[in-house]
C-alpha positions in Angstrom: 79.6 97.8 112.4 77.5 97.9 109.3 79.7 96.9 106.1 78.5 96.1 102.3 79.9 92.7 101.3 78.7 91.1 97.8 74.8 90.2 98.0 74.6 86.6 96.6 70.8 86.5 97.7 71.2 83.3 98.7 68.7 81.1 100.2 71.2 79.4 102.6 70.7 76.5 100.8 68.4 74.1 102.8 64.7 74.7 103.3 65.9 72.9 106.9 68.0 75.7 108.2 64.8 77.5 108.1 62.7 75.2 109.3 65.0 75.1 112.3 65.0 79.1 112.9 62.3 79.5 115.7 64.8 76.9 117.9 67.7 79.2 117.4 66.8 82.5 116.2 65.9 83.7 119.9 70.0 83.7 120.4 70.7 85.8 117.3 72.4 89.1 118.2 70.3 92.3 115.9 73.1 94.8 115.2 75.8 93.6 116.7 78.7 95.5 118.1 81.9 94.9 117.1 82.6 93.4 120.5 79.9 91.2 119.8 81.1 90.8 116.1 84.2 89.0 117.2 82.7 85.9 118.8 81.1 85.2 115.7 84.2 84.9 113.4 84.8 81.1 112.3 88.5 80.3 111.7 87.6 78.1 109.0 85.6 81.2 106.5 88.7 83.3 107.4 90.7 80.5 106.1 89.0 79.9 103.1 88.8 83.8 102.5 92.5 84.1 102.2 92.5 81.4 100.3 90.5 82.4 97.7 92.1 85.6 97.5 95.3 83.9 96.8 93.4 81.6 93.7 91.8 85.1 92.4 95.5 86.5 92.3 96.4 83.6 90.3 94.3 84.5 87.7 95.6 87.9 87.2 99.2 86.8 87.2 100.8 84.4 86.3 97.2 83.1 84.7 95.6 86.0 82.4 99.1 87.1 81.6 99.8 83.9 79.6 96.8 83.4 78.3 97.0 86.9 76.7 100.5 86.6 75.9 100.5 83.7 74.4 97.5 84.5 72.1 99.8 87.9 70.6 102.8 87.9 68.3 106.0 87.2 70.1 107.4 90.7 69.4 104.2 91.7 72.0 104.3 88.9 74.3 106.4 91.0 77.0 104.5 94.1 76.5 100.9 92.0 77.5 102.8 90.4 80.5 103.9 93.7 81.3 100.7 95.5 81.0 98.8 92.9 83.2 101.1 92.9 85.7 101.6 96.7 86.0 97.2 96.8 85.9 97.4 94.5 89.1 99.7 96.6 90.9 98.4 99.8 90.6 94.8 98.5 90.7 96.0 97.3 94.5 97.3 100.5 95.5 93.6 102.7 93.8 91.7 100.2 95.7 93.2 100.8 98.9 93.7 104.5 98.5 90.0 105.4 98.0 88.3 102.2 95.9 87.4 100.1 98.7 85.8 103.1 100.6 83.9 103.9 97.3 82.6 100.7 96.5 81.8 99.3 100.1 80.7 101.9 102.5 77.5 103.6 102.9 76.9 106.8 100.2 74.9 108.3 103.3 71.3 109.9 102.4 72.1 111.7 99.2 70.7 111.1 95.5 74.2 109.8 94.7 74.1 107.0 98.0 72.6 104.3 95.8 75.2 104.3 93.2 78.7 105.2 95.0 79.6 105.0 98.7 81.5 107.3 100.6 85.0 108.5 101.6 85.0 107.4 105.4 87.3 104.7 104.4 89.9 106.4 102.3 93.1 104.8 103.1 91.6 102.2 104.7 90.7 104.5 107.8 89.0 102.5 110.7 89.8 99.5 108.9 91.9 97.4 111.5 92.6 93.6 112.5 89.6 94.1 115.1 87.1 95.1 112.4 84.9 92.9 110.6 82.8 92.4 107.4 79.3 90.8 107.4 78.9 87.3 105.2 75.6 86.0 104.1 74.3 84.5 107.3 73.0 86.1 110.6 75.6 87.0 112.7 78.5 85.3 110.8 81.8 87.5 110.4 84.9 87.5 108.9 88.2 89.7 109.2 87.5 93.0 107.6 91.0 92.9 106.5 89.9 89.5 104.6 87.1 91.0 102.9 89.3 94.1 101.6 92.2 91.5 100.5 89.3 89.2 98.6 87.7 92.4 96.8 90.9 94.1 96.3 91.7 90.8 93.6 88.7 91.5 91.4 89.4 95.2 91.1 92.5 94.2 90.0 91.9 91.5 87.4 88.8 93.5 85.9 90.8 96.1 84.4 93.1 93.7 83.2 90.8 91.8 81.0 90.1 94.6 79.0 93.8 95.0 77.6 93.2 91.9 75.4 90.7 93.8 73.0 93.1 96.2 71.8 96.3 94.2 72.5 99.4 95.0 70.4 98.7 98.1 69.7 98.2 100.4 72.8 101.1 102.9 74.3 101.7 101.7 77.9 101.3 105.2 80.2 98.1 106.1 78.7 96.9 102.3 79.5 97.6 102.9 83.1 96.0 106.2 82.9 93.0 104.9 81.8 92.7 102.4 84.6 93.0 104.2 87.2 90.6 107.0 85.8 88.1 103.5 85.1 88.2 101.8 88.2 87.6 105.3 89.9 84.6 106.5 87.4 83.3 102.5 86.3 84.3 99.6 88.3 83.8 101.2 92.1 80.2 102.3 91.4 79.2 99.3 89.7 80.7 97.3 92.6 78.7 99.6 94.9 75.6 99.2 92.7 75.2 95.7 92.6 77.2 94.5 95.9 76.5 96.9 98.5 74.3 96.5 101.3 73.8 97.3 105.0 74.6 93.0 105.9 72.1 90.7 107.3 71.9 91.9 110.9 71.3 95.4 109.9 69.1 95.4 106.9 66.0 95.4 108.6 66.8 98.5 110.4 68.0 100.1 107.0 66.1 98.7 104.4 66.9 101.1 101.6 71.0 101.2 102.5 71.7 99.4 99.1 73.3 99.5 95.9 70.9 100.7 93.0 71.2 97.4 91.2 71.1 95.2 94.7 67.9 97.3 95.4 66.3 96.1 91.9 67.0 92.3 93.0 69.6 91.9 90.3 71.6 88.9 91.4 75.2 88.5 90.7 77.4 86.1 92.8 80.9 86.7 91.9 80.9 89.4 89.2 78.9 88.9 85.8 78.1 92.5 85.4 80.6 93.9 87.6 83.6 92.1 86.2 83.0 90.4 82.9 80.2 92.8 80.9 82.1 95.4 82.1 85.3 94.7 81.1 84.1 93.3 78.3 82.0 96.6 77.0 85.1 99.0 77.8 87.6 96.3 75.5 85.6 96.9 72.7 85.2 100.6 73.0 88.7 100.6 73.0 89.4 98.9 70.1 86.9 100.7 68.2 88.6 104.1 69.5 92.2 103.1 68.8 91.5 101.1 65.9 92.6 97.4 63.8 96.0 96.3 64.5 97.9 97.1 61.2 98.1 94.4 58.9 94.4 93.0 59.7 92.9 91.0 57.4 95.6 90.9 55.1 98.4 89.2 57.0 98.7 86.8 59.3 98.1 86.9 62.9 98.5 83.8 64.8 98.9 83.1 68.5 102.8 82.6 69.0 102.5 80.2 71.9 99.1 78.2 72.4 101.1 76.1 75.2 101.1 79.4 77.0 97.6 80.1 76.4 96.6 76.3 77.3 98.9 77.0 80.5 97.0 80.2 81.2 93.5 78.7 80.6 94.2 75.8 82.9 95.5 78.1 85.8 92.5 80.2 84.9 89.9 77.4 85.6 92.1 76.5 89.0 91.8 80.1 89.9 88.1 80.8 89.3 87.7 78.3 92.1 88.4 81.4 94.5 86.9 83.3 92.2 83.4 82.0 92.8 83.3 79.7 95.4 85.6 82.3 97.6 82.5 85.2 96.6 80.1 83.1 99.2 82.0 84.9 102.0 81.6 81.5 104.1 82.8 77.7 103.9 79.7 76.1 103.9 77.8 74.0 101.5 77.0 77.1 99.2 80.7 77.3 98.8 80.6 73.7 97.6 77.6 74.0 95.4 79.4 77.2 93.7 82.5 75.4 93.4 81.2 72.0 91.4 78.9 74.3 89.4 82.3 76.2 88.2 83.4 72.9 87.6 81.0 71.2 85.4 80.1 74.6 83.4 83.3 75.1 82.3 83.5 71.1 81.3 80.5 71.5 79.0 81.3 75.0 77.7 84.8 73.4 76.6 83.2 70.6 75.1 80.7 72.3 73.3 83.0 74.7 71.7 85.0 71.9 70.6 81.6 70.3 69.3 80.9 73.3 67.4 84.3 73.6 65.9 84.3 69.9 64.4 81.0 70.4 62.8 82.1 73.7 61.0 85.6 73.1 60.7 86.2 69.9 61.1 88.7 69.8 63.4 88.2 71.2 67.1 91.0 73.4 68.4 92.8 73.7 71.5 92.3 77.4 71.1 88.6 76.9 70.6 88.8 74.1 73.7 90.2 77.0 76.0 88.2 79.9 74.5 85.0 77.5 75.5 86.1 77.0 78.7 86.7 80.5 79.3 83.4 81.3 78.1 81.6 78.7 80.5 83.9 80.5 83.5 82.4 83.6 82.5 78.7 82.7 82.4 79.1 81.0 85.5 80.3 83.1 87.5 77.0 85.8 88.5 75.1 82.1 88.4 77.5 80.1 90.6 75.8 80.0 94.2 72.4 80.1 92.6 72.0 77.4 90.2 72.0 73.5 90.4 75.0 71.2 89.0 72.5 70.0 86.1 71.4 73.3 85.0 74.7 74.9 85.3 75.9 72.3 82.4 73.4 73.4 80.6 74.4 77.4 80.9 77.6 75.9 79.8 76.4 74.3 76.4 74.6 77.0 75.7 77.1 79.7 76.4 79.7 78.5 73.8 77.3 78.9 70.7 76.7 82.3 71.4 80.1 83.0 72.3 81.2 81.4 69.3 78.8 83.3 66.5 79.9 86.6 68.2 84.0 86.1 67.9 83.7 84.4 64.3 80.4 85.8 62.8 79.9 89.2 64.3 83.2 90.2 64.6 84.1 89.5 60.5 80.7 91.4 59.7 81.2 94.2 61.5 85.0 94.4 60.9 86.1 95.6 64.5 89.7 94.1 65.7 89.1 92.6 69.3 92.4 91.2 69.4 91.6 88.4 71.7 87.5 88.4 72.1 87.5 90.5 75.4 84.0 91.5 74.1 82.9 88.4 72.4 83.6 86.3 75.3 83.5 88.2 78.2 80.9 90.3 77.7 78.7 88.5 75.5 79.5 85.7 77.8 78.2 87.8 81.1 75.2 88.8 79.5 74.7 85.0 78.8 75.3 84.4 82.2 73.8 87.5 83.5 70.2 86.9 82.4 70.8 82.9 82.9 71.4 83.2 86.2 67.8 84.8 86.8 66.5 80.9 85.3 68.6 78.7 86.7 68.0 80.3 90.2 64.7 79.7 90.4 63.6 77.0 93.1 61.4 74.7 90.8 64.7 74.3 88.5 67.1 73.2 92.2 68.3 76.6 92.1 68.7 78.7 95.2 66.3 81.4 95.0 67.2 84.8 97.1 67.1 85.7 100.6 64.7 88.5 102.2 67.4 90.7 104.4 65.0 92.9 105.6 63.4 90.6 107.7 65.6 89.7 110.8 66.4 86.4 111.0 66.4 86.6 107.1 63.9 84.3 105.4 63.3 83.0 102.0 62.1 85.0 99.4 59.3 84.6 97.0 60.8 83.8 93.6 59.0 85.5 90.5 60.6 84.2 87.7 59.9 87.1 85.0 60.3 90.0 87.8 63.7 88.5 88.1 64.3 87.8 85.0 63.5 91.9 84.4 65.9 92.6 87.5 68.8 90.6 85.7 68.3 92.9 82.5 68.4 96.3 84.6 72.1 95.1 85.8 73.3 94.1 82.2 71.6 97.8 80.9 72.8 99.7 83.5 76.3 98.3 83.0 76.6 98.5 80.0 75.4 101.9 79.8 77.7 103.1 82.3 81.1 101.7 81.3 80.0 101.6 77.4 79.4 105.3 77.9 82.4 106.4 80.5 84.6 104.0 78.7 84.3 105.7 75.3 84.8 109.0 76.8 88.0 108.3 78.6 89.7 106.4 75.3 88.8 109.5 72.9 90.0 111.8 76.1 93.0 109.9 75.9 93.4 109.7 72.2 93.5 113.4 71.4 95.7 114.3 74.5 98.6 112.1 75.3 97.8 109.5 72.4 96.9 105.9 73.0 98.6 104.4 69.9 102.3 103.8 69.0 103.7 104.8 65.8 103.4 102.6 62.7 106.9 101.8 63.0 106.7 100.9 66.7 103.7 99.0 65.9 105.2 96.8 62.8 108.5 96.4 65.2 106.7 95.0 68.2 105.8 96.8 71.9 108.3 94.6 73.6 111.7 96.3 72.7 110.3 99.7 71.9 108.0 100.5 74.9 110.0 98.6 77.2 113.7 97.9 76.0 113.4 93.9 76.3 112.4 90.8 74.4 110.6 88.0 75.9 112.8 85.8 73.9 116.1 86.0 73.4 117.5 83.2 70.5 
């Protein structure tokens, strides 16, 4: 069975693996049957994928909900919690009904095949406890359900990220309608374009059975384009269409609980190990590499942001440290399995100044109200990470390079620095164009039909009591 999975373009981490290939390559099975795949499943890989799935869910609820909730005013805390919680719930259902099929099945031979999958697995048709998903190694498989649920957690958190851009001023029902449409038109095609391919045991026979950006050679280990740039540019479109909060720039709007925000940021950091290291799909040395890269890049970005604030404001803030940590997590996401620890530290040190510039200078200059800096951190940090991936992946810098899966068994590809950066720019450009354009149209349609924004009285009193009949705090 062919099953598209995330492409990390991995070089399997050690030249010794390929040097030893002649001794074992003859034992590999090309295009194995389902019965043969069943014998190629490792319980350790399966366990790691299930744990990683739980860690990524942790990133949404409670981590992202608390991180965002702490940043808004008291009167809107519960609304943010509810928005994130329900987006996760709705996205999970949409994923199982048609999202998985659109993202990770072959689109066939038609003109849309590189851009979106088919509908052969709608309602998880054909997916059972006895079907399997490919990894990045020849003749290594995981249960397909493990792959489905891992990818489901990505589909859940990505639209939840968007709401931070226009927090405190959006109606609940139109938001959920946007999420369903956006997942269908933007997220699932993006996941297909970047992460779908036939698998290492099948691609040599069907070398064109890939997503569009995979075919362009774009590297995205865990979602710099699919998740962060995708959500960040959508958030910007939302905040522009909805407009700024009442009182923006004329009255103070401080976070109501930086304690909650710090708890959320810390849980994000922990959960992100499943997000990045889990994207390796196998519990091996490259998962460990992605793990340590995620750790050190985040630490470097948090320190970098604190240093910038010390220089600019003479006081490093907790909010700044948390923002830096998230920026580091975003930047290392596409590069986690490609870079080395030292180059990952450099990536973390670099991303914070760039994001700091956007969330302060650029936002103030252009006067858009990106409430929780979704564009400034996720989109901009994602762009830095996506382009940076093309650099840190260079084997000359200790990177992992890429693998040519059109050969069986797979062999290391020839790394071209300029060509790889061009491939990365393809990924960035397509994501900005698709998500930005479609998101703008969806927000405008909702604005002029069902309406996106609550009345001024509701906004001033707060969304908690008006939209949900509850308050986050009763005292």
